[in-house]
C-alpha positions, 0 to 999 in steps of 0.5 A, a space after each residue: 477115504 471119501 475125499 480121496 474117492 472124490 479126488 480120484 473121480 475129479 481127476 478122471 473127469 478132468 482127464 476126460 475133459 482134457 481129451 475132449 478139448 485136445 481131440 476137438 482142437 486137433 480135428 478142427 484145425 487139421 481139417 481147416 488147415 488142409 481145406 485152406 491150403 488145398 484151396 489156395 494152392 490147387 484151386 485158387 491159384 492153380 499151381 499145386 507144387 509146380 512152381 518155386 513159390 508153392 514149394 517154398 510156401 509148403 516148406 514154410 507151412 510145415 515148421 510154422 504149423 508144428 511150432 504154432 500148434 505146439 505153442 498153442 497147445 502148450 498155452 491152451 493146456 496150461 490155461 485149461 489145467 488151471 481153470 479146472 483145478 477145482 474139478 481135479 481136486 474134487 471140490 466146489 469151484 470158487 466164483 472166479 473158477 466158475 466164471 473161467 470154466 464157463 468162458 473156457 471154450 471161447 478163450 481156447 477158441 481165441 487162443 487157437 485162432 492166434 496161429 491162424 492170424 499169424 499165418 494170414 500175416 505171414 503168407 499174405 506178406 510173402 505173396 505181396 513181397 516175395 512170391 507174387 507182388 500182387 495186392 489182390 493175391 496177397 489180400 486173397 491169401 490173407 482173407 481166405 486164411 483168416 476166414 478159414 481160421 474163424 470158421 475152424 475156431 467157431 466149429 471148435 468152440 461149439 464142439 468143446 462147449 458141447 463136450 464140456 457140458 458135464 463140467 459146466 453142470 458140475 460148476 453150476 450145480 452150487 450156483 446157477 447163473 444169475 446172468 449170461 456168462 458166455 455167448 448168447 443164443 442170438 450172437 451164436 446163431 448170427 456167427 454161425 450164419 455169418 461164418 457159414 456163408 461169409 467164407 463162401 461169398 468172400 472166396 467167390 468175390 476174391 477168386 476172379 481177382 487172382 492172377 490166372 496162370 493156367 486159364 479160367 478152367 481152374 475157376 470152375 473147380 475152385 467155385 465148386 470147392 467153395 460151394 461144397 465147403 460152404 455147404 459143409 461148414 454151414 451145415 456143421 455150424 448150423 446143426 451144432 449151434 442149433 443143438 447147443 440150444 435145442 438139446 437143453 430146451 428139450 430137457 426142459 420140455 421133458 421136465 415140464 411134461 413130468 411136472 404136468 403129469 404131477 411129478 415134482 421130483 424133477 430137475 434139469 442139469 444147469 450146464 449152460 452159462 448163457 440164456 439157456 442156463 438161465 432157462 434151466 435154472 428158472 425151471 428148477 426154481 419153478 419146480 422147487 417153488 411148486 414143491 414148496 407150495 405143495 408142502 405148504 398146502 399139505 401142511 395147511 390141509 393137515 392143520 386146518 383141513 382140506 375143506 377149509 383150505 379150499 374154501 379160503 382159496 375159493 371165497 377169500 379170507 377175512 373175519 366174519 361168518 355166515 349162518 349154516 345148518 350143520 351137525 356137530 359130532 363131539 368125541 371125548 375120552 372116558 376117564 382121561 384124568 386117570 389115564 394121564 395119571 397112570 401112564 407116561 405122557 409119551 404113551 398118553 400121546 401115542 394112545 390119543 393119536 390112535 384115537 384121533 386116527 379112528 376119528 379122522 377115518 370115520 368122519 372123513 368117509 362121510 365128508 365131515 371136517 375135523 374142526 379141532 382136537 381139544 386135548 383128549 376130545 375132538 369136534 367134528 362138523 358136517 355142513 361146513 365149510 362145504 354145504 351138505 344137505 344131508 349133514 345130519 345123516 352123515 354125522 349119525 352114520 359117522 357116529 355109528 361107524 366110529 363107535 364100532 371102531 372104538 369098541 373094537 379098539 377098547 376090547 383090544 386094550 385101547 381107550 373108551 370114548 363117548 360121542 354126542 351128535 347135535 344138529 341145528 343153526 350155527 355160524 361158520 367163519 373166521 374168528 380171531 384178529 386180522 393177524 391170526 384167525 381160524 375157521 370154526 363153527 359157533 352155535 347151539 349144535 356145538 354146545 349141545 353135542 358136547 353136553 350129549 357127549 357127557 351124557 353118552 359116557 353114562 350110556 352103554 351105547 356110548 353114543 347119544 344124538 339129539 332128536 333134531 339130528 335123528 329127524 333131519 336124517 330122515 331114515 338115512 342113518 340106520 335105526 335110532 331109538 328114544 332114550 328119554 329126555 334129560 336136562 342138559 347142563 346150561 340149557 333151559 329146556 329138556 333134550 330128547 335123547 336118541 341112541 343107536 340100535 341094531 333094530 333095522 325097523 325105523 323109528 317114527 322120527 326117522 321115517 
């Protein structure tokens, strides 16, 4: 059913394209032939149908026009039908079919110019041999017919090219042009200028050279006719050539405005096989590259954090680090071994993701950076990579906020976790090798925060901070009370412990 639907839609598009071509050919050639005939018979030579040669010319013109037109339309119809077989079949075109489709307006214009060339030879020869043995008159007739045909076929080319843009867009959808495959901008504009002005100038040059039978008065009408026809044809050619360039460029400009506004879900139809098509394809490639970069940036931010990504862009990358005053917040699940044994692995991962969501929410609000997730634990840092003078206060406020979220979650059936906070001097930078490294923080605050987290698992508050963190916060992290001292694992001196309290009276260390 889908294939039949595509074929039906393709056949309708092919019929519509064929109607566009036929209507453009009929209109352009009819107007062009009428204009040339009127100029030659009434204005240039000034006889109308009053003499025998004019009546013979008219008698020959009718059957010649019918035969030549029928022959041209038959050949053009076959050529066009073969070219857009892919469209009627509802499939992608082959490279050869794509190239033939893009070249179709030019090929049809050349095909429809053949009857004009034949008419120039026929009537130029008749005037030279039979009607009026005059080289000048024969030259005038042939040149006027050729120039009229060139102008007509140029108008036809521009009209058909514009009307077939939806077909070109379908042909180029799968493979934008790698190089111009049709008449470019410069030759198109030059041809429009040459034909728009060349017809008039050539006609004005040849007009006085023709034999004059009815006095010079008819030259005024012929001159006016040429001027009006030149203005009209020049205007039409210029407008259509300009629109064939300006409309696609305006679509690109509109797309650029959307990109500047932050909308990267935009693309323009590639419906031109020349330089304009290259511009359209280039715009789409640019936006695609921006989307890809945005995706990479988003993935980078999620994996290493926006702070680290921004720091790398601003300061460059490389191994090594710098001394920083930081605060470390360490979170660890209580009873994680038992949880892993009692629950399926997928459920454990789901529960841990909820835990880390709470951690990210609490830490991000205070401007902290999630350094890493370690199984069922997380290390968060304040003061690196972005320098923060109040890093201790931020860390302690984040610890209190996180504890409130964890308590509510645990009461609803979630996990329980402990939090340790420590402040001091550490080294922040990239560690690893030139091929693979990561930004991290190494130093005593990180180790002490992990040890304090172990202690917090035994405290009802589930949060323990070092005296250095509470002192550095200078009363900007709520109330904290002393909880004694304890010798932490791996340390040579006992550590003074502090836990959060609901008492709003400041502790002496907090000011």
